[in-house]
C-alpha beads as a LAMMPS data file, in Angstrom:
LAMMPS data file: protein, C-alpha beads

458 atoms
457 bonds

1 atom types
1 bond types

-500.0 500.0 xlo xhi
-500.0 500.0 ylo yhi
-500.0 500.0 zlo zhi

Masses

1 110.0

Atoms # bond

1 1 1 308.468 -289.812 -362.977
2 1 1 305.597 -290.826 -365.041
3 1 1 305.723 -294.390 -363.865
4 1 1 305.815 -293.215 -360.207
5 1 1 302.553 -291.195 -360.963
6 1 1 300.795 -294.121 -362.538
7 1 1 301.634 -296.341 -359.653
8 1 1 300.334 -293.941 -357.163
9 1 1 297.094 -294.039 -358.966
10 1 1 296.974 -297.635 -359.205
11 1 1 297.530 -298.043 -355.379
12 1 1 294.668 -295.575 -354.908
13 1 1 292.312 -297.589 -356.806
14 1 1 292.058 -294.913 -359.542
15 1 1 292.316 -295.881 -363.523
16 1 1 294.391 -293.950 -365.862
17 1 1 291.395 -294.414 -368.297
18 1 1 288.941 -292.218 -365.980
19 1 1 288.653 -288.499 -366.338
20 1 1 290.277 -286.333 -363.856
21 1 1 286.772 -285.552 -362.288
22 1 1 286.566 -289.293 -361.392
23 1 1 289.548 -288.859 -359.166
24 1 1 288.106 -286.052 -356.968
25 1 1 285.786 -287.069 -353.902
26 1 1 282.585 -288.589 -355.248
27 1 1 279.357 -286.860 -354.330
28 1 1 277.156 -289.043 -352.105
29 1 1 274.284 -290.586 -353.967
30 1 1 270.920 -288.865 -353.828
31 1 1 268.539 -290.540 -351.433
32 1 1 266.297 -293.171 -353.359
33 1 1 262.718 -292.612 -353.589
34 1 1 261.031 -295.347 -351.466
35 1 1 257.442 -294.185 -352.417
36 1 1 254.498 -292.928 -350.480
37 1 1 253.090 -294.167 -347.294
38 1 1 251.647 -297.548 -346.929
39 1 1 249.074 -298.876 -344.220
40 1 1 250.375 -300.929 -341.473
41 1 1 248.242 -303.692 -339.610
42 1 1 249.649 -305.327 -336.540
43 1 1 249.040 -308.881 -336.799
44 1 1 250.665 -309.982 -333.521
45 1 1 249.193 -309.854 -330.110
46 1 1 252.422 -307.904 -329.130
47 1 1 254.052 -306.255 -332.176
48 1 1 257.467 -304.534 -330.774
49 1 1 258.335 -301.002 -331.989
50 1 1 262.004 -300.348 -332.066
51 1 1 263.892 -297.118 -331.889
52 1 1 266.211 -298.143 -335.222
53 1 1 265.571 -300.609 -337.924
54 1 1 267.606 -303.474 -336.646
55 1 1 266.312 -306.500 -334.254
56 1 1 268.910 -305.787 -331.698
57 1 1 267.852 -302.132 -331.081
58 1 1 266.064 -301.077 -327.836
59 1 1 262.160 -301.714 -327.902
60 1 1 260.435 -298.464 -327.147
61 1 1 256.975 -299.605 -327.492
62 1 1 254.520 -301.974 -328.890
63 1 1 251.180 -302.436 -330.859
64 1 1 248.404 -304.599 -330.044
65 1 1 246.996 -307.019 -332.684
66 1 1 244.658 -305.042 -335.045
67 1 1 246.145 -301.657 -334.597
68 1 1 246.138 -299.583 -337.804
69 1 1 249.150 -296.975 -338.631
70 1 1 250.897 -295.682 -341.660
71 1 1 254.481 -296.161 -342.634
72 1 1 256.493 -293.429 -343.964
73 1 1 257.426 -295.124 -347.067
74 1 1 256.302 -297.979 -349.480
75 1 1 259.747 -299.717 -349.440
76 1 1 261.461 -300.809 -346.260
77 1 1 264.320 -298.879 -344.878
78 1 1 266.591 -302.109 -344.303
79 1 1 266.433 -305.750 -343.576
80 1 1 268.805 -306.212 -340.359
81 1 1 267.313 -309.136 -338.606
82 1 1 263.837 -308.754 -340.392
83 1 1 263.411 -310.801 -343.533
84 1 1 260.348 -308.669 -344.660
85 1 1 261.935 -305.494 -344.206
86 1 1 261.629 -302.634 -341.501
87 1 1 259.136 -299.863 -341.788
88 1 1 259.229 -296.492 -340.154
89 1 1 255.854 -295.620 -338.408
90 1 1 254.302 -292.270 -338.636
91 1 1 254.223 -292.264 -335.008
92 1 1 257.772 -292.806 -334.743
93 1 1 259.764 -296.107 -334.267
94 1 1 260.358 -299.041 -336.677
95 1 1 258.360 -302.417 -336.999
96 1 1 259.269 -305.568 -338.753
97 1 1 257.190 -306.549 -341.640
98 1 1 255.709 -310.051 -342.284
99 1 1 256.906 -311.213 -338.653
100 1 1 254.914 -308.570 -336.511
101 1 1 253.003 -306.490 -338.964
102 1 1 251.620 -306.602 -342.660
103 1 1 252.191 -303.657 -344.635
104 1 1 249.382 -303.304 -347.116
105 1 1 247.462 -300.753 -349.640
106 1 1 243.752 -300.320 -350.022
107 1 1 240.833 -300.191 -347.655
108 1 1 240.474 -304.053 -347.120
109 1 1 242.125 -305.358 -344.060
110 1 1 244.460 -308.090 -344.621
111 1 1 243.175 -310.208 -341.483
112 1 1 240.041 -310.284 -339.337
113 1 1 240.518 -307.445 -336.818
114 1 1 239.828 -307.901 -333.188
115 1 1 237.915 -305.392 -331.208
116 1 1 240.028 -302.446 -330.565
117 1 1 240.299 -300.405 -327.337
118 1 1 237.788 -297.558 -327.169
119 1 1 239.911 -294.736 -325.943
120 1 1 237.008 -292.208 -325.621
121 1 1 235.063 -294.440 -323.241
122 1 1 235.933 -294.806 -319.203
123 1 1 237.377 -298.463 -319.974
124 1 1 238.980 -299.332 -323.010
125 1 1 237.373 -302.877 -323.347
126 1 1 234.096 -304.481 -322.148
127 1 1 234.921 -306.429 -318.722
128 1 1 232.888 -309.247 -317.124
129 1 1 233.641 -311.395 -314.217
130 1 1 233.381 -315.261 -313.998
131 1 1 230.340 -316.319 -311.958
132 1 1 231.480 -320.135 -311.317
133 1 1 234.340 -322.482 -312.292
134 1 1 234.182 -322.729 -316.010
135 1 1 236.694 -323.778 -318.796
136 1 1 238.309 -321.305 -321.113
137 1 1 238.492 -322.986 -324.472
138 1 1 241.046 -322.884 -327.301
139 1 1 238.275 -322.612 -329.822
140 1 1 234.414 -323.049 -329.687
141 1 1 233.549 -326.629 -328.704
142 1 1 231.018 -328.864 -330.169
143 1 1 228.283 -330.253 -327.949
144 1 1 230.410 -333.297 -327.587
145 1 1 233.401 -331.435 -326.621
146 1 1 232.020 -329.604 -324.007
147 1 1 234.127 -329.933 -320.792
148 1 1 231.946 -330.891 -317.556
149 1 1 233.505 -329.484 -314.550
150 1 1 234.228 -332.232 -312.104
151 1 1 233.251 -331.850 -308.270
152 1 1 235.397 -329.886 -306.004
153 1 1 237.474 -332.176 -303.719
154 1 1 238.171 -331.021 -300.364
155 1 1 241.777 -331.496 -299.328
156 1 1 242.749 -333.388 -296.253
157 1 1 244.419 -331.065 -293.626
158 1 1 248.056 -330.175 -294.520
159 1 1 247.429 -331.186 -297.929
160 1 1 248.230 -328.664 -300.856
161 1 1 244.770 -327.829 -302.540
162 1 1 246.730 -328.080 -306.077
163 1 1 247.531 -331.542 -305.220
164 1 1 243.890 -332.737 -305.290
165 1 1 242.948 -330.683 -308.431
166 1 1 241.608 -332.906 -311.037
167 1 1 243.447 -333.324 -314.373
168 1 1 241.794 -331.650 -317.280
169 1 1 241.302 -334.279 -319.893
170 1 1 239.981 -332.043 -322.568
171 1 1 242.660 -330.924 -325.236
172 1 1 240.507 -327.737 -325.956
173 1 1 240.563 -326.359 -322.491
174 1 1 243.228 -323.917 -322.061
175 1 1 242.580 -323.589 -318.230
176 1 1 239.763 -323.349 -315.569
177 1 1 238.577 -319.802 -314.506
178 1 1 237.522 -319.279 -311.053
179 1 1 234.711 -317.278 -309.603
180 1 1 235.736 -313.525 -309.268
181 1 1 238.290 -313.631 -312.302
182 1 1 237.760 -310.991 -315.035
183 1 1 237.944 -311.076 -318.605
184 1 1 237.984 -308.586 -321.414
185 1 1 235.524 -309.492 -324.392
186 1 1 236.127 -309.266 -328.095
187 1 1 232.787 -310.583 -329.659
188 1 1 230.261 -313.438 -329.412
189 1 1 229.497 -316.388 -331.334
190 1 1 226.568 -319.057 -331.126
191 1 1 227.108 -322.886 -331.621
192 1 1 224.614 -325.499 -330.629
193 1 1 222.198 -323.180 -328.891
194 1 1 225.084 -321.872 -326.576
195 1 1 226.406 -318.349 -326.898
196 1 1 230.266 -318.059 -326.526
197 1 1 232.526 -315.187 -325.999
198 1 1 235.865 -314.646 -327.439
199 1 1 238.157 -312.906 -324.910
200 1 1 240.787 -310.462 -325.706
201 1 1 243.486 -313.040 -325.093
202 1 1 241.806 -315.317 -327.618
203 1 1 240.189 -317.760 -325.430
204 1 1 236.480 -318.805 -325.590
205 1 1 233.942 -318.855 -322.679
206 1 1 230.242 -319.609 -322.288
207 1 1 228.269 -316.602 -321.886
208 1 1 226.078 -318.274 -319.041
209 1 1 229.198 -318.302 -316.801
210 1 1 229.785 -314.520 -317.062
211 1 1 228.122 -311.614 -315.437
212 1 1 228.657 -307.872 -315.763
213 1 1 229.593 -305.925 -312.635
214 1 1 229.532 -301.994 -312.329
215 1 1 232.680 -300.333 -311.654
216 1 1 233.297 -297.360 -309.102
217 1 1 231.757 -294.149 -310.130
218 1 1 234.012 -292.409 -307.650
219 1 1 236.415 -289.821 -309.016
220 1 1 238.823 -287.147 -308.048
221 1 1 238.676 -283.444 -309.128
222 1 1 240.533 -281.262 -311.637
223 1 1 242.351 -278.301 -310.143
224 1 1 243.272 -275.018 -311.482
225 1 1 245.219 -272.033 -310.503
226 1 1 242.331 -269.987 -309.551
227 1 1 239.823 -270.453 -306.731
228 1 1 237.620 -272.343 -305.910
229 1 1 239.204 -275.476 -307.196
230 1 1 242.736 -275.102 -306.033
231 1 1 244.476 -276.471 -302.929
232 1 1 243.572 -276.684 -300.309
233 1 1 240.289 -278.810 -300.871
234 1 1 238.410 -281.025 -298.563
235 1 1 236.718 -284.447 -298.901
236 1 1 233.899 -285.775 -296.629
237 1 1 234.925 -288.895 -294.492
238 1 1 231.426 -290.224 -293.509
239 1 1 228.379 -291.263 -295.085
240 1 1 226.397 -288.252 -294.021
241 1 1 228.379 -285.258 -293.357
242 1 1 226.215 -282.290 -292.033
243 1 1 226.320 -278.878 -293.615
244 1 1 225.858 -275.798 -291.373
245 1 1 224.800 -272.155 -291.999
246 1 1 225.174 -269.148 -289.760
247 1 1 221.900 -267.179 -289.002
248 1 1 221.587 -263.432 -288.817
249 1 1 222.800 -263.586 -285.433
250 1 1 225.934 -265.470 -286.155
251 1 1 224.557 -268.495 -284.656
252 1 1 225.303 -271.857 -286.186
253 1 1 222.315 -273.790 -287.526
254 1 1 222.168 -277.283 -288.882
255 1 1 220.639 -277.492 -292.628
256 1 1 218.851 -280.468 -294.213
257 1 1 222.045 -281.160 -296.322
258 1 1 223.648 -284.455 -295.695
259 1 1 226.766 -284.688 -298.045
260 1 1 227.728 -288.282 -298.970
261 1 1 230.915 -289.918 -298.347
262 1 1 233.744 -288.867 -300.503
263 1 1 232.194 -285.458 -301.521
264 1 1 234.734 -282.875 -302.907
265 1 1 234.398 -279.460 -301.459
266 1 1 236.303 -276.142 -302.201
267 1 1 237.761 -274.394 -299.318
268 1 1 237.181 -270.818 -299.196
269 1 1 238.066 -269.932 -295.604
270 1 1 238.722 -271.436 -292.124
271 1 1 236.779 -269.911 -289.059
272 1 1 236.123 -270.812 -285.540
273 1 1 232.718 -270.886 -284.173
274 1 1 232.817 -271.522 -280.348
275 1 1 235.476 -273.903 -279.627
276 1 1 235.430 -275.678 -282.912
277 1 1 236.871 -275.241 -286.460
278 1 1 234.692 -274.849 -289.544
279 1 1 235.522 -274.589 -293.186
280 1 1 233.463 -272.253 -295.657
281 1 1 232.727 -274.483 -298.577
282 1 1 230.728 -272.119 -300.574
283 1 1 227.011 -271.375 -301.091
284 1 1 226.962 -270.217 -297.465
285 1 1 227.664 -273.639 -296.032
286 1 1 230.024 -274.573 -293.281
287 1 1 231.402 -278.297 -292.502
288 1 1 233.094 -279.147 -289.333
289 1 1 236.809 -279.800 -290.082
290 1 1 236.890 -282.653 -288.003
291 1 1 234.337 -284.358 -290.519
292 1 1 236.573 -283.813 -293.605
293 1 1 240.073 -284.604 -294.683
294 1 1 241.599 -281.371 -295.966
295 1 1 244.278 -281.858 -298.648
296 1 1 246.982 -279.157 -298.733
297 1 1 249.434 -278.247 -301.144
298 1 1 253.205 -279.521 -300.919
299 1 1 256.251 -278.356 -302.268
300 1 1 258.153 -280.314 -304.736
301 1 1 260.696 -282.764 -303.089
302 1 1 264.398 -282.374 -303.581
303 1 1 265.575 -283.853 -306.978
304 1 1 262.700 -282.635 -308.862
305 1 1 263.761 -279.854 -311.238
306 1 1 261.683 -276.743 -311.952
307 1 1 258.986 -277.139 -314.822
308 1 1 258.814 -281.027 -314.291
309 1 1 255.658 -282.983 -313.756
310 1 1 255.295 -285.155 -310.514
311 1 1 252.777 -287.017 -308.554
312 1 1 252.376 -286.969 -304.723
313 1 1 251.213 -289.957 -302.979
314 1 1 250.369 -289.527 -299.112
315 1 1 250.372 -292.935 -297.784
316 1 1 248.867 -291.904 -294.568
317 1 1 245.892 -290.309 -295.941
318 1 1 245.652 -292.295 -299.272
319 1 1 245.682 -289.042 -301.312
320 1 1 247.157 -288.516 -304.631
321 1 1 247.811 -285.128 -306.185
322 1 1 249.329 -284.463 -309.517
323 1 1 251.633 -281.340 -310.022
324 1 1 252.921 -279.353 -312.804
325 1 1 256.096 -278.120 -310.643
326 1 1 254.041 -276.194 -307.943
327 1 1 250.835 -276.113 -309.714
328 1 1 248.397 -278.781 -308.637
329 1 1 246.351 -280.251 -311.374
330 1 1 244.310 -283.194 -309.736
331 1 1 243.399 -284.678 -306.569
332 1 1 241.886 -287.945 -305.641
333 1 1 241.732 -290.618 -303.178
334 1 1 243.522 -294.090 -303.908
335 1 1 244.165 -297.310 -302.337
336 1 1 247.656 -298.297 -301.724
337 1 1 249.377 -301.689 -300.352
338 1 1 247.596 -302.648 -297.144
339 1 1 249.613 -303.524 -293.974
340 1 1 247.909 -306.493 -293.047
341 1 1 248.891 -309.796 -294.831
342 1 1 248.007 -313.400 -294.392
343 1 1 251.579 -314.443 -293.655
344 1 1 254.359 -312.315 -291.707
345 1 1 256.822 -313.085 -294.525
346 1 1 254.685 -311.122 -297.003
347 1 1 254.903 -307.475 -297.447
348 1 1 252.161 -305.711 -299.437
349 1 1 253.243 -302.155 -298.415
350 1 1 253.619 -299.732 -301.128
351 1 1 257.540 -298.488 -301.331
352 1 1 258.341 -295.148 -300.331
353 1 1 260.777 -292.968 -302.005
354 1 1 261.384 -290.986 -305.303
355 1 1 260.634 -292.843 -308.488
356 1 1 259.989 -292.366 -312.171
357 1 1 257.497 -293.820 -314.312
358 1 1 259.281 -296.239 -316.308
359 1 1 256.774 -297.640 -318.708
360 1 1 252.982 -297.365 -319.648
361 1 1 250.455 -299.975 -320.883
362 1 1 246.955 -299.061 -321.890
363 1 1 246.084 -302.471 -320.405
364 1 1 248.107 -305.139 -318.814
365 1 1 246.947 -308.633 -317.532
366 1 1 247.578 -309.373 -313.662
367 1 1 247.335 -312.543 -311.803
368 1 1 248.568 -314.097 -308.726
369 1 1 248.195 -317.175 -306.380
370 1 1 249.757 -316.829 -303.034
371 1 1 249.480 -319.132 -300.220
372 1 1 246.546 -317.896 -297.815
373 1 1 245.107 -315.552 -300.403
374 1 1 242.461 -316.386 -302.959
375 1 1 243.887 -316.495 -306.420
376 1 1 243.087 -313.767 -308.886
377 1 1 243.326 -313.340 -312.511
378 1 1 242.389 -309.806 -314.193
379 1 1 242.674 -309.649 -318.179
380 1 1 243.644 -306.202 -319.404
381 1 1 243.687 -304.115 -316.434
382 1 1 243.613 -300.500 -317.793
383 1 1 246.075 -297.770 -317.447
384 1 1 248.889 -299.373 -315.947
385 1 1 252.115 -297.395 -315.100
386 1 1 254.994 -299.019 -313.706
387 1 1 257.288 -297.002 -311.353
388 1 1 259.489 -299.562 -309.447
389 1 1 259.705 -303.182 -310.326
390 1 1 256.171 -304.692 -310.309
391 1 1 254.854 -301.781 -308.657
392 1 1 252.356 -299.769 -310.655
393 1 1 249.429 -297.315 -310.789
394 1 1 246.429 -298.924 -312.467
395 1 1 242.681 -298.885 -312.553
396 1 1 241.013 -300.928 -309.975
397 1 1 237.362 -301.736 -311.358
398 1 1 236.558 -304.640 -308.990
399 1 1 236.533 -302.502 -305.810
400 1 1 235.400 -299.180 -304.453
401 1 1 237.614 -298.707 -301.255
402 1 1 239.539 -295.895 -302.368
403 1 1 240.766 -293.874 -299.666
404 1 1 241.672 -296.972 -297.709
405 1 1 244.652 -299.486 -298.104
406 1 1 243.471 -302.236 -300.321
407 1 1 246.297 -303.560 -302.778
408 1 1 249.129 -305.727 -302.699
409 1 1 251.535 -303.047 -303.200
410 1 1 250.338 -301.187 -306.317
411 1 1 248.264 -297.749 -306.438
412 1 1 244.665 -298.670 -307.188
413 1 1 242.770 -295.938 -308.700
414 1 1 239.127 -295.600 -309.862
415 1 1 238.684 -295.893 -313.441
416 1 1 237.994 -292.284 -314.280
417 1 1 241.138 -291.118 -312.262
418 1 1 243.480 -293.813 -313.590
419 1 1 242.556 -292.691 -317.308
420 1 1 243.168 -288.973 -316.440
421 1 1 246.473 -289.768 -314.825
422 1 1 247.538 -292.237 -317.734
423 1 1 246.821 -289.450 -320.163
424 1 1 248.562 -286.622 -318.162
425 1 1 251.659 -288.307 -317.091
426 1 1 254.969 -289.092 -318.862
427 1 1 256.091 -290.843 -320.896
428 1 1 253.878 -289.409 -323.756
429 1 1 252.902 -291.964 -326.158
430 1 1 251.031 -292.124 -329.589
431 1 1 247.490 -293.066 -329.011
432 1 1 248.159 -296.030 -331.510
433 1 1 250.446 -297.710 -329.398
434 1 1 249.355 -299.938 -326.743
435 1 1 252.370 -299.264 -324.456
436 1 1 256.044 -297.850 -324.328
437 1 1 258.853 -297.068 -322.150
438 1 1 260.381 -294.016 -321.002
439 1 1 263.693 -292.719 -322.711
440 1 1 266.018 -289.955 -322.067
441 1 1 264.248 -287.775 -324.583
442 1 1 260.743 -288.805 -323.257
443 1 1 261.096 -289.407 -319.709
444 1 1 258.506 -290.636 -317.024
445 1 1 256.896 -288.367 -314.578
446 1 1 258.277 -288.430 -311.118
447 1 1 256.454 -290.142 -308.171
448 1 1 257.069 -289.165 -304.683
449 1 1 255.559 -291.570 -302.178
450 1 1 255.832 -290.749 -298.409
451 1 1 253.863 -291.123 -295.104
452 1 1 252.933 -294.049 -293.097
453 1 1 250.311 -296.648 -294.223
454 1 1 247.240 -296.790 -291.860
455 1 1 247.587 -300.062 -289.596
456 1 1 251.365 -300.351 -290.099
457 1 1 253.351 -302.090 -287.437
458 1 1 255.749 -299.450 -285.934

Bonds

1 1 1 2
2 1 2 3
3 1 3 4
4 1 4 5
5 1 5 6
6 1 6 7
7 1 7 8
8 1 8 9
9 1 9 10
10 1 10 11
11 1 11 12
12 1 12 13
13 1 13 14
14 1 14 15
15 1 15 16
16 1 16 17
17 1 17 18
18 1 18 19
19 1 19 20
20 1 20 21
21 1 21 22
22 1 22 23
23 1 23 24
24 1 24 25
25 1 25 26
26 1 26 27
27 1 27 28
28 1 28 29
29 1 29 30
30 1 30 31
31 1 31 32
32 1 32 33
33 1 33 34
34 1 34 35
35 1 35 36
36 1 36 37
37 1 37 38
38 1 38 39
39 1 39 40
40 1 40 41
41 1 41 42
42 1 42 43
43 1 43 44
44 1 44 45
45 1 45 46
46 1 46 47
47 1 47 48
48 1 48 49
49 1 49 50
50 1 50 51
51 1 51 52
52 1 52 53
53 1 53 54
54 1 54 55
55 1 55 56
56 1 56 57
57 1 57 58
58 1 58 59
59 1 59 60
60 1 60 61
61 1 61 62
62 1 62 63
63 1 63 64
64 1 64 65
65 1 65 66
66 1 66 67
67 1 67 68
68 1 68 69
69 1 69 70
70 1 70 71
71 1 71 72
72 1 72 73
73 1 73 74
74 1 74 75
75 1 75 76
76 1 76 77
77 1 77 78
78 1 78 79
79 1 79 80
80 1 80 81
81 1 81 82
82 1 82 83
83 1 83 84
84 1 84 85
85 1 85 86
86 1 86 87
87 1 87 88
88 1 88 89
89 1 89 90
90 1 90 91
91 1 91 92
92 1 92 93
93 1 93 94
94 1 94 95
95 1 95 96
96 1 96 97
97 1 97 98
98 1 98 99
99 1 99 100
100 1 100 101
101 1 101 102
102 1 102 103
103 1 103 104
104 1 104 105
105 1 105 106
106 1 106 107
107 1 107 108
108 1 108 109
109 1 109 110
110 1 110 111
111 1 111 112
112 1 112 113
113 1 113 114
114 1 114 115
115 1 115 116
116 1 116 117
117 1 117 118
118 1 118 119
119 1 119 120
120 1 120 121
121 1 121 122
122 1 122 123
123 1 123 124
124 1 124 125
125 1 125 126
126 1 126 127
127 1 127 128
128 1 128 129
129 1 129 130
130 1 130 131
131 1 131 132
132 1 132 133
133 1 133 134
134 1 134 135
135 1 135 136
136 1 136 137
137 1 137 138
138 1 138 139
139 1 139 140
140 1 140 141
141 1 141 142
142 1 142 143
143 1 143 144
144 1 144 145
145 1 145 146
146 1 146 147
147 1 147 148
148 1 148 149
149 1 149 150
150 1 150 151
151 1 151 152
152 1 152 153
153 1 153 154
154 1 154 155
155 1 155 156
156 1 156 157
157 1 157 158
158 1 158 159
159 1 159 160
160 1 160 161
161 1 161 162
162 1 162 163
163 1 163 164
164 1 164 165
165 1 165 166
166 1 166 167
167 1 167 168
168 1 168 169
169 1 169 170
170 1 170 171
171 1 171 172
172 1 172 173
173 1 173 174
174 1 174 175
175 1 175 176
176 1 176 177
177 1 177 178
178 1 178 179
179 1 179 180
180 1 180 181
181 1 181 182
182 1 182 183
183 1 183 184
184 1 184 185
185 1 185 186
186 1 186 187
187 1 187 188
188 1 188 189
189 1 189 190
190 1 190 191
191 1 191 192
192 1 192 193
193 1 193 194
194 1 194 195
195 1 195 196
196 1 196 197
197 1 197 198
198 1 198 199
199 1 199 200
200 1 200 201
201 1 201 202
202 1 202 203
203 1 203 204
204 1 204 205
205 1 205 206
206 1 206 207
207 1 207 208
208 1 208 209
209 1 209 210
210 1 210 211
211 1 211 212
212 1 212 213
213 1 213 214
214 1 214 215
215 1 215 216
216 1 216 217
217 1 217 218
218 1 218 219
219 1 219 220
220 1 220 221
221 1 221 222
222 1 222 223
223 1 223 224
224 1 224 225
225 1 225 226
226 1 226 227
227 1 227 228
228 1 228 229
229 1 229 230
230 1 230 231
231 1 231 232
232 1 232 233
233 1 233 234
234 1 234 235
235 1 235 236
236 1 236 237
237 1 237 238
238 1 238 239
239 1 239 240
240 1 240 241
241 1 241 242
242 1 242 243
243 1 243 244
244 1 244 245
245 1 245 246
246 1 246 247
247 1 247 248
248 1 248 249
249 1 249 250
250 1 250 251
251 1 251 252
252 1 252 253
253 1 253 254
254 1 254 255
255 1 255 256
256 1 256 257
257 1 257 258
258 1 258 259
259 1 259 260
260 1 260 261
261 1 261 262
262 1 262 263
263 1 263 264
264 1 264 265
265 1 265 266
266 1 266 267
267 1 267 268
268 1 268 269
269 1 269 270
270 1 270 271
271 1 271 272
272 1 272 273
273 1 273 274
274 1 274 275
275 1 275 276
276 1 276 277
277 1 277 278
278 1 278 279
279 1 279 280
280 1 280 281
281 1 281 282
282 1 282 283
283 1 283 284
284 1 284 285
285 1 285 286
286 1 286 287
287 1 287 288
288 1 288 289
289 1 289 290
290 1 290 291
291 1 291 292
292 1 292 293
293 1 293 294
294 1 294 295
295 1 295 296
296 1 296 297
297 1 297 298
298 1 298 299
299 1 299 300
300 1 300 301
301 1 301 302
302 1 302 303
303 1 303 304
304 1 304 305
305 1 305 306
306 1 306 307
307 1 307 308
308 1 308 309
309 1 309 310
310 1 310 311
311 1 311 312
312 1 312 313
313 1 313 314
314 1 314 315
315 1 315 316
316 1 316 317
317 1 317 318
318 1 318 319
319 1 319 320
320 1 320 321
321 1 321 322
322 1 322 323
323 1 323 324
324 1 324 325
325 1 325 326
326 1 326 327
327 1 327 328
328 1 328 329
329 1 329 330
330 1 330 331
331 1 331 332
332 1 332 333
333 1 333 334
334 1 334 335
335 1 335 336
336 1 336 337
337 1 337 338
338 1 338 339
339 1 339 340
340 1 340 341
341 1 341 342
342 1 342 343
343 1 343 344
344 1 344 345
345 1 345 346
346 1 346 347
347 1 347 348
348 1 348 349
349 1 349 350
350 1 350 351
351 1 351 352
352 1 352 353
353 1 353 354
354 1 354 355
355 1 355 356
356 1 356 357
357 1 357 358
358 1 358 359
359 1 359 360
360 1 360 361
361 1 361 362
362 1 362 363
363 1 363 364
364 1 364 365
365 1 365 366
366 1 366 367
367 1 367 368
368 1 368 369
369 1 369 370
370 1 370 371
371 1 371 372
372 1 372 373
373 1 373 374
374 1 374 375
375 1 375 376
376 1 376 377
377 1 377 378
378 1 378 379
379 1 379 380
380 1 380 381
381 1 381 382
382 1 382 383
383 1 383 384
384 1 384 385
385 1 385 386
386 1 386 387
387 1 387 388
388 1 388 389
389 1 389 390
390 1 390 391
391 1 391 392
392 1 392 393
393 1 393 394
394 1 394 395
395 1 395 396
396 1 396 397
397 1 397 398
398 1 398 399
399 1 399 400
400 1 400 401
401 1 401 402
402 1 402 403
403 1 403 404
404 1 404 405
405 1 405 406
406 1 406 407
407 1 407 408
408 1 408 409
409 1 409 410
410 1 410 411
411 1 411 412
412 1 412 413
413 1 413 414
414 1 414 415
415 1 415 416
416 1 416 417
417 1 417 418
418 1 418 419
419 1 419 420
420 1 420 421
421 1 421 422
422 1 422 423
423 1 423 424
424 1 424 425
425 1 425 426
426 1 426 427
427 1 427 428
428 1 428 429
429 1 429 430
430 1 430 431
431 1 431 432
432 1 432 433
433 1 433 434
434 1 434 435
435 1 435 436
436 1 436 437
437 1 437 438
438 1 438 439
439 1 439 440
440 1 440 441
441 1 441 442
442 1 442 443
443 1 443 444
444 1 444 445
445 1 445 446
446 1 446 447
447 1 447 448
448 1 448 449
449 1 449 450
450 1 450 451
451 1 451 452
452 1 452 453
453 1 453 454
454 1 454 455
455 1 455 456
456 1 456 457
457 1 457 458
């Protein structure tokens, strides 16, 4: 009987020399103290943030080079797929040390820090446009290394323009920038009497090839639950909209007021004077209803649950309204995809339907070179929010045609409007992240796109 008992102990991995307490279930070890928080410096241009400390786990966001955060511990929380160890950020998520970030202590930064986005400004970076064809260098060239642009060659009829493009024989040249391209700036340097700017994408370009261009000052209007700034509101259509007043005898009289195009007006009441309809826009003024666009409230479409945020895009009138369920919060004019394209095979129309924002980027570079269209390259387009494939909301600082179709399918917004929407819409991201994805726990805001784009073929 004793031998049987000893055999049972042996087969269960216990020793007869251990005290009886050791045979009981062992209590889990107390968590090891991993030390106080450290500082975290993003060293890669894109430093991924994952939802767990493993390389194969989902990427939920990313940092831009130079971002500064804090870890939750001094020591890493694991090494699965990361030799330097995984650190949890105080903003949430996990980053890989040595490969993507540098974990350090003290005030001195471990590397030269690129200019960081200014989130308090209308635009996060300093933007300039290219005046002429000019090279973008890997580093600042010496006087002997400066690349001289060859003369343009005119292609023969039926010849692809790229087929006659000269070969760049300077190893320092990353690419040639064309007039109208935009770059975002980091800082300037001087060499051999020439000023060069380093771009946020880490190229170098001569200052005399750049010029600053003002962006649109147009903006929409924040709304509240109380008059006067709740829907409906009106916005003027023409360059000079006449304002009227009623005299003591109830007769309509023209005032000297001429309201500029895209002036926002609260609507207090609608009245008829003679055979025309007028809107009372406050301060005793009336405007003809025919001279303005009236934006009225919409009910949430089917599929949006009570309490959810959603964005209403009216293609017909090029209007955006942001809603908290049934409460309108913001109204503005946008530029959606245009109906006319250089080829019948191309489709620039903004897709209709009900979508969700699936990812947000403080900035994202956009470029294209389609047949029949001039090529474009726009570094660090601000406030980008993708809702279907490559279709996105974003700031468009290169034009001022809001209220008319203009884009290749994205929803263009004036800079101030785009910033407001980016900060309001989900998914909600920490300010230190450059971008992130929607998750089940942090969903993107609904987007409802409807109507008919002006000029669209029936």
